[in-house]
TORTIMAR-310795 format. One record per residue: x, y, z of N, C-alpha, C in turn; residue in three letters; residue number from 1. Coordinates in steps of 0.05 Angstrom, whole numbers, plus 32768, in hexadecimal, padded with zeros to 4 digits. Each point is the difference from the previous one (the first is absolute). Example, Ala and Ser with C-alpha at 12.3 -4.5 7.8 and 13.67 -1.06 7.14 Angstrom:
2
[atom [8108, 7F8E, 809C], [7FEE, 8018, 8000], [8012, 8018, 8000], "ALA", 1] [atom [7FF9, 8015, 7FF2], [8010, 8018, 8001], [7FF1, 8016, 800E], "SER", 2] 
//
This chain:
107
[atom [815F, 8017, 7F6F], [7FE4, 8002, 8006], [7FF2, 7FE6, 7FFC], "MET", 1] [atom [7FEA, 7FFC, 800E], [7FF1, 7FE8, 7FFE], [7FEB, 8002, 7FEA], "THR", 2] [atom [7FF5, 7FE9, 7FF7], [7FEB, 8001, 7FEC], [7FE8, 800F, 800B], "THR", 3] [atom [7FFA, 7FFD, 801A], [7FEA, 800F, 800C], [8004, 801E, 7FFD], "PHE", 4] [atom [8017, 800A, 8008], [8006, 801C, 7FFE], [8001, 800A, 7FE3], "THR", 5] [atom [800C, 7FF0, 7FEF], [8000, 8008, 7FE3], [7FE4, 8002, 7FF5], "ASP", 6] [atom [7FEF, 7FED, 8006], [7FE5, 8000, 7FF6], [7FF1, 8019, 800A], "PHE", 7] [atom [8001, 8006, 801A], [7FF3, 8017, 800B], [800A, 8019, 7FF3], "ILE", 8] [atom [801B, 8003, 7FFE], [800C, 8017, 7FF4], [7FF8, 8004, 7FE3], "ASP", 9] [atom [7FFB, 7FE9, 7FF2], [7FFA, 8001, 7FE3], [7FE3, 8007, 7FFA], "GLY", 10] [atom [7FEF, 8000, 8014], [7FE4, 8007, 7FFA], [7FFD, 801C, 7FF7], "LEU", 11] [atom [7FF0, 8004, 7FEC], [7FFA, 801B, 7FF6], [7FEA, 800C, 8012], "ILE", 12] [atom [8007, 8014, 800E], [7FEF, 800C, 8014], [7FFD, 801E, 7FF9], "ASP", 13] [atom [7FF1, 8005, 7FEB], [7FFE, 801C, 7FF6], [7FF3, 8012, 8014], "GLU", 14] [atom [7FED, 7FF6, 800F], [7FF2, 8011, 8013], [800B, 8000, 801C], "GLY", 15] [atom [8018, 7FF4, 8003], [800D, 7FFE, 801A], [7FED, 7FF3, 8015], "GLU", 16] [atom [7FF0, 7FEC, 7FF6], [7FED, 7FF2, 8011], [800F, 7FEE, 8013], "ILE", 17] [atom [8014, 7FF2, 7FF7], [800E, 7FEC, 8010], [8018, 800C, 800E], "LEU", 18] [atom [8001, 7FFE, 801A], [8017, 8009, 800F], [8014, 7FEA, 8000], "ALA", 19] [atom [8010, 7FFF, 7FEB], [8012, 7FE9, 7FFC], [8014, 7FFD, 8017], "LYS", 20] [atom [800B, 8015, 800A], [8014, 7FFF, 8015], [7FF2, 7FF5, 801A], "LYS", 21] [atom [7FE8, 8009, 8005], [7FF1, 7FF7, 8018], [7FF9, 7FE3, 7FFE], "GLU", 22] [atom [7FF9, 7FF7, 7FE8], [7FF9, 7FE3, 7FFC], [8019, 7FEF, 8005], "LEU", 23] [atom [8016, 8008, 7FF4], [8019, 7FF1, 8004], [8008, 8000, 801E], "LYS", 24] [atom [7FFD, 8016, 800D], [8007, 8002, 801D], [7FED, 7FEF, 8011], "GLN", 25] [atom [7FE6, 8000, 7FF9], [7FED, 7FEF, 800E], [8008, 7FE3, 8000], "LEU", 26] [atom [8007, 7FF6, 7FE8], [8008, 7FE4, 7FFD], [801A, 7FFB, 800F], "VAL", 27] [atom [8013, 8012, 7FFC], [801A, 7FFD, 800D], [7FFE, 7FFF, 801F], "SER", 28] [atom [7FF1, 8013, 800B], [7FFC, 8000, 801D], [7FF1, 7FE8, 800A], "ASP", 29] [atom [7FEB, 7FF8, 7FF1], [7FF0, 7FE9, 8008], [8011, 7FE6, 8000], "ALA", 30] [atom [8012, 7FFE, 7FED], [8011, 7FE8, 7FFF], [8013, 7FFE, 8017], "LYS", 31] [atom [8005, 8016, 800F], [8011, 8000, 8017], [7FF1, 8000, 801A], "LYS", 32] [atom [7FE5, 7FFF, 7FFF], [7FEF, 8003, 8017], [8004, 7FE8, 8013], "ASP", 33] [atom [7FF9, 8004, 8019], [8002, 7FEB, 8015], [7FEA, 7FEB, 7FFC], "GLN", 34] [atom [7FE9, 8008, 7FF5], [7FEA, 7FEE, 7FFC], [8004, 7FEE, 7FE8], "SER", 35] [atom [7FFE, 7FE6, 8005], [8003, 7FEC, 7FEB], [7FEA, 8005, 7FEA], "ASP", 36] [atom [7FE8, 8007, 8009], [7FEA, 8004, 7FED], [8007, 8018, 7FEE], "PHE", 37] [atom [8009, 8016, 800B], [8006, 8017, 7FF0], [8017, 7FFA, 7FEC], "VAL", 38] [atom [8015, 7FF3, 8009], [8016, 7FF8, 7FEF], [7FF6, 7FEF, 7FE9], "ARG", 39] [atom [7FF0, 7FEC, 8006], [7FF6, 7FED, 7FEC], [7FEF, 800F, 7FEB], "LEU", 40] [atom [7FEF, 8013, 8008], [7FF0, 800F, 7FEE], [8011, 8011, 7FEE], "GLN", 41] [atom [8015, 800C, 800B], [8012, 8011, 7FEF], [800E, 7FEE, 7FEC], "ALA", 42] [atom [8009, 7FE9, 8008], [800D, 7FEE, 7FED], [7FED, 7FF7, 7FEB], "GLU", 43] [atom [7FE7, 7FFA, 8007], [7FEB, 7FF9, 7FEC], [7FFC, 8016, 7FEC], "ASN", 44] [atom [7FFD, 8018, 800A], [7FFB, 8017, 7FEF], [8017, 8004, 7FEC], "LEU", 45] [atom [8018, 7FFE, 800A], [8017, 8003, 7FEF], [8002, 7FE9, 7FEB], "GLU", 46] [atom [7FFB, 7FE8, 8009], [8001, 7FE8, 7FEE], [7FEA, 8003, 7FEA], "ARG", 47] [atom [7FE8, 8008, 8008], [7FEA, 8002, 7FEC], [8006, 8017, 7FEC], "TRP", 48] [atom [800D, 8015, 800A], [8006, 8017, 7FEE], [8016, 7FF7, 7FEC], "THR", 49] [atom [8013, 7FF0, 8009], [8014, 7FF6, 7FEE], [7FF4, 7FED, 7FEC], "VAL", 50] [atom [7FED, 7FEF, 8008], [7FF2, 7FEE, 7FEE], [7FF1, 8010, 7FEB], "MET", 51] [atom [7FF3, 8016, 8009], [7FF1, 8011, 7FED], [8014, 800D, 7FEC], "LEU", 52] [atom [8016, 800A, 800A], [8014, 800C, 7FEF], [800B, 7FED, 7FEB], "ALA", 53] [atom [8003, 7FE7, 8008], [800C, 7FEC, 7FEE], [7FEB, 7FF2, 7FEF], "GLU", 54] [atom [7FE7, 8007, 8003], [7FEB, 7FF5, 7FF0], [7FF6, 7FE5, 800A], "GLY", 55] [atom [8008, 7FF8, 8018], [7FF7, 7FE7, 800B], [7FE5, 8002, 800F], "ASP", 56] [atom [7FF6, 8018, 8002], [7FE6, 8006, 800D], [7FF3, 8017, 7FF1], "LEU", 57] [atom [7FE6, 7FFC, 7FFB], [7FF1, 8015, 7FF2], [7FF9, 8017, 8014], "THR", 58] [atom [7FF9, 8017, 7FF4], [7FF8, 8016, 8011], [7FE7, 7FF8, 8011], "SER", 59] [atom [7FEE, 7FF2, 7FF3], [7FE8, 7FF7, 800E], [8007, 7FEE, 8018], "LYS", 60] [atom [8012, 7FED, 7FFB], [8008, 7FED, 8015], [800F, 800F, 8016], "GLY", 61] [atom [8010, 8013, 7FF9], [800F, 8010, 8014], [7FEC, 8010, 8011], "TYR", 62] [atom [7FED, 800C, 7FF4], [7FEC, 800F, 800F], [7FF1, 7FEF, 8013], "LYS", 63] [atom [7FF8, 7FE8, 7FF8], [7FF2, 7FEE, 8012], [8011, 7FF8, 8018], "LYS", 64] [atom [8019, 7FFA, 7FFB], [8012, 7FF8, 8015], [8003, 8016, 8015], "LEU", 65] [atom [8005, 8019, 7FF6], [8004, 8016, 8011], [7FE7, 8007, 8010], "VAL", 66] [atom [7FE9, 7FFF, 7FF3], [7FE7, 8005, 800E], [7FFB, 7FEC, 8016], "GLN", 67] [atom [8006, 7FE7, 7FFB], [7FFE, 7FEB, 8015], [8014, 8005, 8016], "LYS", 68] [atom [8018, 8009, 7FF9], [8014, 8007, 8015], [7FF6, 8016, 8011], "MET", 69] [atom [7FF4, 8014, 7FF4], [7FF6, 8017, 800F], [7FEB, 7FF7, 8015], "GLU", 70] [atom [7FEE, 7FEE, 7FF8], [7FEB, 7FF6, 8012], [800D, 7FF0, 8016], "VAL", 71] [atom [8013, 7FEF, 7FFA], [800E, 7FF0, 8014], [800F, 8012, 8014], "LEU", 72] [atom [800C, 8015, 7FF6], [800F, 8012, 8011], [7FED, 800E, 8013], "THR", 73] [atom [7FE9, 8008, 7FF6], [7FEC, 800D, 8012], [7FF7, 7FED, 8016], "GLN", 74] [atom [7FFC, 7FE7, 7FF9], [7FF8, 7FEC, 8013], [8016, 7FFB, 8015], "LEU", 75] [atom [8019, 8000, 7FF6], [8017, 7FFC, 8012], [8002, 8017, 8014], "GLU", 76] [atom [7FFB, 8018, 7FF7], [8002, 8017, 8011], [7FED, 7FFD, 8018], "VAL", 77] [atom [7FE9, 7FF5, 7FFB], [7FEC, 7FFC, 8015], [800A, 7FEE, 8016], "ILE", 78] [atom [800F, 7FEB, 7FF8], [8008, 7FEC, 8015], [801C, 8004, 800B], "LYS", 79] [atom [800F, 8013, 7FF5], [801C, 8004, 800A], [8000, 800E, 801B], "LEU", 80] [atom [8016, 7FFC, 800E], [8005, 800E, 8018], [8007, 801D, 7FF9], "LYS", 81] [atom [7FFD, 8011, 8013], [8005, 801D, 7FFC], [801B, 8006, 7FF3], "ILE", 82] [atom [8015, 7FF2, 8009], [801B, 8006, 7FF7], [8003, 7FFB, 7FE2], "SER", 83] [atom [7FF3, 7FEB, 7FF6], [8003, 7FF9, 7FE3], [7FEA, 800D, 7FF0], "ALA", 84] [atom [7FEB, 800A, 800C], [7FEA, 800B, 7FF2], [8007, 8019, 7FEF], "LYS", 85] [atom [8011, 8011, 800A], [8007, 8018, 7FF1], [800D, 7FFA, 7FE5], "ALA", 86] [atom [8013, 7FED, 8000], [800E, 7FFA, 7FE7], [7FED, 7FF3, 7FEC], "SER", 87] [atom [7FEE, 7FEF, 800A], [7FEC, 7FF3, 7FEE], [7FED, 8015, 7FF5], "ALA", 88] [atom [7FF9, 8014, 8011], [7FEE, 8015, 7FF6], [800E, 8011, 7FEB], "GLN", 89] [atom [801A, 8006, 8004], [800F, 800F, 7FEC], [8000, 7FF1, 7FE5], "ARG", 90] [atom [8005, 7FE6, 8002], [8000, 7FEF, 7FE8], [7FE5, 8001, 7FF2], "LEU", 91] [atom [7FEB, 7FFC, 8010], [7FE5, 8000, 7FF4], [7FF9, 801B, 7FF3], "ALA", 92] [atom [8007, 8016, 800D], [7FFB, 801A, 7FF5], [8011, 8005, 7FE7], "ALA", 93] [atom [8018, 7FF6, 8000], [8012, 8003, 7FE9], [7FF5, 7FF0, 7FE8], "GLY", 94] [atom [7FF7, 7FE7, 8006], [7FF5, 7FF0, 7FEB], [7FE8, 800E, 7FF3], "ILE", 95] [atom [7FEF, 800B, 8011], [7FE8, 800E, 7FF6], [8007, 8018, 7FF0], "GLN", 96] [atom [8011, 8011, 800B], [8006, 801A, 7FF3], [8013, 7FFD, 7FE9], "THR", 97] [atom [8016, 7FF2, 8004], [8015, 8000, 7FEB], [7FFB, 7FEA, 7FEB], "LEU", 98] [atom [7FF4, 7FEA, 8008], [7FFD, 7FEA, 7FEC], [7FE4, 8000, 7FF4], "VAL", 99] [atom [7FEC, 7FFD, 8011], [7FE5, 7FFE, 7FF5], [7FF7, 801A, 7FF3], "ILE", 100] [atom [8003, 8016, 800D], [7FF7, 8019, 7FF5], [8011, 800B, 7FEA], "ASP", 101] [atom [801B, 7FFD, 8002], [8012, 800D, 7FEC], [800C, 7FEC, 7FEC], "SER", 102] [atom [800D, 7FEB, 8009], [800D, 7FEE, 7FEE], [7FEC, 7FF2, 7FED], "LEU", 103] [atom [7FE9, 7FF8, 800B], [7FEC, 7FF3, 7FEF], [7FF8, 8012, 7FE8], "PHE", 104] [atom [7FFF, 801A, 8004], [7FF9, 8012, 7FEB], [8014, 8000, 7FE9], "ALA", 105] [atom [8018, 7FF7, 8006], [8016, 8001, 7FEC], [8005, 7FE6, 7FF2], "LEU", 106] [atom [7FF5, 7FEA, 800B], [8006, 7FE6, 7FF4], [7FE8, 7FF5, 7FF2], "ILE", 107] 
//
């Protein structure tokens, strides 16, 4: 398992707030996407999560980075062609639902 997966699995989620499997799948799928932008954002999210897990990034710093990523992803969705737009929208929705709304509550 990777540090990213281990960290996500290790979070105490008493209220079942975080859909851990969905978050891991979101990042995995995005890393294989045809869009360079989507792949880069998935790699960033994974890298930042590993940095958080290893103590190289604070929770506050992590939250700021992810919130900026979410804004950039929304802007990218606006300018993408139709074919790439769906995957960027899935990433943006996943960041909002799985990371900002759920993961942030746990870290």
